[in-house]
C-alpha positions in Angstrom: 58.1 -19.4 38.8 56.5 -16.6 36.7 59.9 -15.3 36.1 63.4 -14.7 37.4 65.4 -17.3 38.6 66.1 -18.5 42.1 68.6 -18.7 44.3 69.7 -22.0 46.0 71.7 -22.7 49.2 73.0 -26.4 49.8 74.2 -27.3 53.2 75.1 -30.8 55.2 72.2 -32.4 57.0 72.1 -34.5 60.7 71.7 -37.3 58.1 74.8 -37.1 55.6 72.6 -35.9 52.9 72.4 -32.6 51.1 70.1 -30.7 51.7 69.2 -27.6 49.3 66.7 -24.7 49.8 65.8 -22.3 47.3 64.7 -18.5 47.9 63.6 -15.8 45.9 66.6 -13.7 45.4 64.7 -10.7 45.5 62.8 -10.9 48.8 64.3 -14.4 50.2 60.6 -15.7 50.0 61.4 -19.5 50.6 60.3 -21.6 47.4 61.2 -24.9 47.3 63.6 -27.3 49.6 64.8 -31.3 49.2 67.8 -33.4 49.4 70.3 -35.3 47.6 68.7 -38.5 49.0 65.4 -38.3 47.8 65.7 -36.5 44.4 62.3 -37.3 43.5 60.5 -35.5 46.2 60.5 -31.5 46.3 58.9 -29.6 49.1 57.0 -26.4 47.8 56.4 -24.1 50.2 52.7 -23.5 50.8 53.2 -19.9 50.7 54.3 -19.6 47.2 51.1 -20.7 46.0 47.6 -18.9 44.9 45.2 -21.3 46.2 46.6 -24.2 48.9 43.4 -25.6 49.6 43.3 -28.1 47.1 46.6 -29.9 49.1 46.7 -32.0 51.8 49.1 -32.2 54.7 51.4 -35.4 54.4 52.6 -35.3 57.9 54.4 -33.6 60.6 58.3 -33.2 60.5 60.6 -32.0 63.1 58.2 -32.0 65.7 61.3 -32.2 68.7 61.5 -28.3 67.8 57.6 -27.6 68.1 56.6 -25.0 70.4 54.0 -26.4 72.8 51.0 -24.5 70.9 51.5 -26.1 67.5 48.5 -28.0 66.8 49.1 -31.5 65.1 46.7 -33.9 63.3 46.9 -37.2 65.5 45.9 -39.5 62.1 49.1 -37.8 60.6 52.7 -39.3 60.5 55.3 -37.5 62.8 59.2 -37.4 62.9 61.0 -36.1 65.5 63.5 -34.6 62.9 64.4 -35.8 59.4 60.9 -37.8 58.2 61.1 -41.2 56.9 57.7 -41.3 55.7 58.5 -39.2 52.4 
C-alpha cells in the first residue's frame, strides 16, 4: 500500500474457515484475501500490481462456477470450490 488504510471484511466459508477480503475504502478495489486456516497464504489481487507479468498462475479455483468460455491451463491444478493445493 502506498497510502491509506484498507477495509477488511470477514465471513464464514463453506469449509468453516473465516475468510477475509481487503478493499480500498475509497473506490472498493479488491486488494488481498486470505483465511484463518492458512494464515501464511495471502492472495494478492493481480489488478493491484504495476506489472503482473513476472508472476505465474498456481492453479484454477472455484471452477464449478466458471463460465464455459473461461480458459483454463490444463497443466495447472484445479479446485471446484475451496482449493486444497494452496
